[in-house]
C-alpha positions, -999 to 999 in steps of 0.1 A, spaced: -55 139 257 -72 112 278 -54 104 311 -22 123 301 -30 144 332 -14 115 351 19 129 338 35 157 357 21 190 345 50 210 358 81 201 339 115 213 349 141 222 324 171 199 323 204 218 325 236 201 313 267 207 334 290 233 318 319 216 301 354 227 311 363 226 274 335 244 256 329 235 220 327 271 209 352 298 221 332 322 242 337 341 274 300 336 284 287 304 299 255 291 283 230 267 298 211 243 276 175 243 285 153 213 277 125 231 259 111 200 244 100 187 278 80 219 283 57 211 254 21 199 262 17 162 270 -5 157 239 22 169 216 50 149 233 29 117 231 23 124 195 60 128 188 70 97 207 43 77 190 60 82 156 90 62 167 94 24 166 81 8 197 115 -1 213 126 34 205 96 48 223 105 28 254 140 41 253 128 77 257 120 69 293 156 75 302 158 110 287 144 127 318 124 119 349 93 136 334 96 113 303 97 81 323 61 70 317 54 92 286 58 63 261 31 42 279 5 67 266 15 60 230 -12 63 204 4 38 181 13 2 189 31 -17 161 44 -52 168 65 -71 142 74 -104 157 100 -122 136 112 -157 139 145 -164 156 170 -191 147 179 -216 174 207 -241 170 207 -274 189 243 -288 185 235 -320 204 206 -327 181 223 -315 150 196 -292 135 185 -257 133 150 -247 144 130 -216 135 111 -204 166 90 -173 175 97 -180 212 77 -171 243 100 -141 249 86 -123 218 50 -127 228 60 -119 264 74 -86 253 41 -77 236 22 -87 268 45 -65 289 40 -35 266 2 -39 267 2 -42 305 21 -10 308 -1 10 284 -19 37 304 -39 55 277 -77 50 276 -76 46 238 -53 33 212 -60 49 178 -36 26 159 -25 -10 165 -6 -34 141 3 -70 148 26 -89 124 30 -124 137 38 -158 123 15 -183 140 31 -217 138 10 -237 162 -23 -237 182 -6 -226 215 -3 -190 203 -39 -185 191 -52 -176 226 -23 -151 229 -34 -133 197 -70 -134 209 -60 -115 240 -41 -89 219 -72 -83 197 -94 -81 228 -70 -55 242 -73 -35 210 -111 -33 212 -111 -26 249 -89 4 241 -114 15 214 -90 10 185 -96 30 153 -71 14 129 -63 -23 133 -39 -44 112 -35 -82 116 -8 -96 94 0 -134 96 12 -136 60 46 -150 68 32 -182 82 6 -183 54 33 -181 27 53 -209 44 22 -232 44 18 -230 81 -14 -227 100 -30 -193 99 -49 -174 126 -86 -183 128 -104 -150 129 -138 -154 144 -157 -121 141 -185 -132 164 -161 -136 193 -160 -98 194 -197 -94 201 -190 -85 238 -171 -54 227 -182 -21 214 -169 -19 178 -182 15 168 -147 30 171 -132 10 143 -125 29 111 -100 7 93 -94 -30 94 -66 -49 75 -65 -87 77 -37 -106 60 -29 -143 61 -58 -152 84 -86 -177 81 -115 -153 76 -148 -161 58 -173 -139 40 -197 -144 69 -170 -130 93 -166 -99 71 -204 -94 68 -206 -95 105 -178 -70 109 -196 -46 85 -228 -49 104 -212 -45 139 -188 -17 129 -212 12 118 -183 36 111 -159 13 93 -145 31 62 -116 9 51 -115 -29 48 -86 -49 33 -84 -87 32 -56 -107 16 -41 -142 16 -71 -159 29 -80 -194 16 -114 -194 33 -127 -162 17 -149 -177 -11 -182 -158 -12 -187 -122 0 -216 -98 -3 -216 -61 5 -249 -43 4 -267 -14 21 -266 23 17 -262 27 55 -227 13 54 -199 39 58 -174 17 38 -155 38 13 -124 17 5 -123 -21 -2 -92 -42 -11 -93 -79 -17 -63 -100 -27 -69 -138 -28 -67 -168 -51 -98 -185 -38 -127 -160 -43 -156 -174 -63 -182 -146 -60 -183 -110 -48 -214 -89 -49 -211 -51 -43 -246 -37 -44 -262 -4 -32 -231 9 -14 -213 42 -12 -179 26 -20 -154 51 -35 -124 29 -42 -121 -8 -50 -90 -30 -55 -90 -66 -64 -62 -90 -73 -69 -127 -79 -84 -152 -104 -112 -146 -128 -143 -147 -107 -178 -134 -106 -178 -98 -94 -212 -80 -96 -215 -42 -94 -250 -27 -89 -259 9 -80 -223 18 -71 -224 54 -85 -198 66 -59 -172 41 -71 -147 63 -90 -114 45 -84 -107 9 -94 -76 -13 -96 -74 -48 -109 -44 -72 -109 -37 -109 -113 -57 -131 -136 -88 -109 -132 -70 -79 -148 -64 -99 -180 -101 -108 -179 -110 -72 -177 -87 -64 -207 -101 -93 -228 -138 -88 -218 -140 -51 -209 -176 -47 -217 -186 -72 -190 -168 -52 -163 -161 -16 -174 -197 -11 -186 -208 -15 -150 -185 13 -139 -190 42 -164 -184 68 -137 -147 57 -131 -123 86 -127 -91 65 -120 -83 30 -134 -53 7 -128 -47 -25 -147 -18 -48 -139 -13 -68 -172 21 -83 -163 7 -118 -156 -18 -142 -172 -19 -123 -205 -8 -145 -234 -18 -126 -266 -25 -90 -273 -33 -93 -310 -70 -96 -303 -71 -67 -278 -107 -54 -280 -120 -19 -280 -129 -6 -246 -163 9 -238 -163 46 -234 -150 59 -200 -161 95 -203 -152 104 -168 -118 88 -166 -90 113 -157 -62 89 -145 -50 57 -161 -22 33 -150 -10 2 -168 16 -23 -157 32 -41 -186 60 -66 -191 83 -74 -221 57 -97 -236 28 -72 -231 45 -42 -246 23 -36 -276 8 -2 -284 -25 -19 -288 -38 -17 -251 -26 18 -248 -43 31 -279 -75 13 -271 -77 27 -236 -67 62 -247 -94 62 -274 -120 52 -248 -109 80 -224 -115 113 -241 -110 134 -209 -78 116 -197 -54 140 -181 -27 117 -166 -13 84 -180 12 62 -163 29 31 -176 51 8 -154 72 -17 -173 84 -49 -157 118 -63 -169 120 -47 -203 151 -59 -222 175 -32 -233 185 -32 -269 217 -19 -285 203 -17 -319 191 16 -334 154 19 -327 133 27 -358 112 59 -354 75 52 -353 49 73 -371 31 98 -350 -5 92 -340 -23 123 -354 -52 100 -362 -67 102 -327 -55 134 -309 -59 133 -272 -69 169 -263 -67 167 -225 -37 145 -217 -13 167 -197 11 143 -180 26 111 -193 49 90 -170 69 60 -181 85 39 -153 111 12 -160 124 28 -192 154 12 -209 152 27 -244 140 -2 -265 114 -3 -293 85 -9 -269 89 20 -245 102 45 -271 73 35 -294 48 44 -268 66 76 -259 66 87 -296 29 79 -299 20 100 -269 42 129 -281 25 128 -315 -11 125 -304 -14 144 -271 -18 179 -283 -20 195 -248 9 175 -232 27 196 -206 52 170 -192 66 136 -201 84 119 -173 109 91 -181 119 71 -151 148 46 -156 144 30 -121 133 -7 -120 115 -10 -87 96 -42 -97 125 -60 -114 120 -98 -111 157 -106 -111 180 -83 -90 208 -67 -110 243 -59 -99 244 -23 -86 272 -13 -109 255 -29 -139 223 -12 -129 240 22 -127 255 18 -162 222 6 -176 203 36 -162 229 60 -175 225 44 -210 187 45 -208 188 82 -198 210 90 -227 187 72 -251 157 90 -238 173 124 -245 187 113 -278 153 100 -292 128 122 -274 142 157 -270 139 164 -308 102 153 -307 91 177 -281 65 203 -291 64 238 -277 53 238 -241 61 201 -234 88 195 -208 109 163 -207 119 150 -172 145 122 -172 152 104 -139 
């Protein structure tokens, strides 16, 4: 590893003094040798880098040979949270990031001895202009150290309506950017022009994620020479996005209905849509899905902005689709979207549904008729998350059991990871036990030979 030769190559074992009252009854005296310190520097730095930053610094007191080890860390992650200051003479409480927090970051960067820093993450709430130049210096440090994976997260300030960091990509033109492989920008003021410059200046960039940006309005990605494989965009202000002639493999978008154009994206096999655009995809699938016939994995979050499912249209054929995930809520719990998508995916092998805030029912659920009409020959695994045992989730489970002729496993998960309103832990425990009992009661007798039921 670069410059780790600065560390002592000859490490001495650290021997603890023999206790007068040994823990184990033995006539022999044992010395405890510090074998960990005898490992190569590269391995030790890799181990230390997995700790949180302040824990990394604390390793300096373990032994003399560990004193400067943490300064060669390959991962720098800063999460600067606001502190509360109370001014009794003024009678108010003030939220403040404080100079001490940024000073701690500067101190760590000054001590860093490695020639490169593969991973760096900055989570910071910018609340006034005075801190912008400080963040500029941190980003400059990252590129001076040939950073590979960089995360800039200013979302906390963005959500509070405060000023966000102004990301000016052209200010990086004095640095070599060919080391950057992954860039994640959240809550910053970044434009389509900035991102286009980044793509042109970072020839090996493979992952790009942008979220919570009010200034990202128009963005165009084009060129077979780009190495970009993964693109994520989550914003409420995007008006147009053009993805043309690129080797993109995975694309995620969450936001309003907007103009997204796909041309010659034959490598794009994984797509995920959420927000208002997901409902647009569901209502007008031909306009979007027909441009992506090669999809192998599709995720649609239909929990929001979806008023009526009665007119749910037939989807165009997705003959390469193997994995499908739907997020539904209590109002979007009809079999209609499931049946439509299953019919359009003849080679589907894995189907996952995540329910948000389904309402438990105490009434006896009427058994629905099986769906032999359209057998799904290749579906092997069906997973239902957020199960409560009501007519909506049981109806879908019965349909799958009746129409998936090659089903190997049905997974019923009673956990509610995305619940809007937190539930009392005791009530949640009772509700989950009740849901598990209903799952076994209603589904075990419907299992065909070779199908396994897993209830969590």
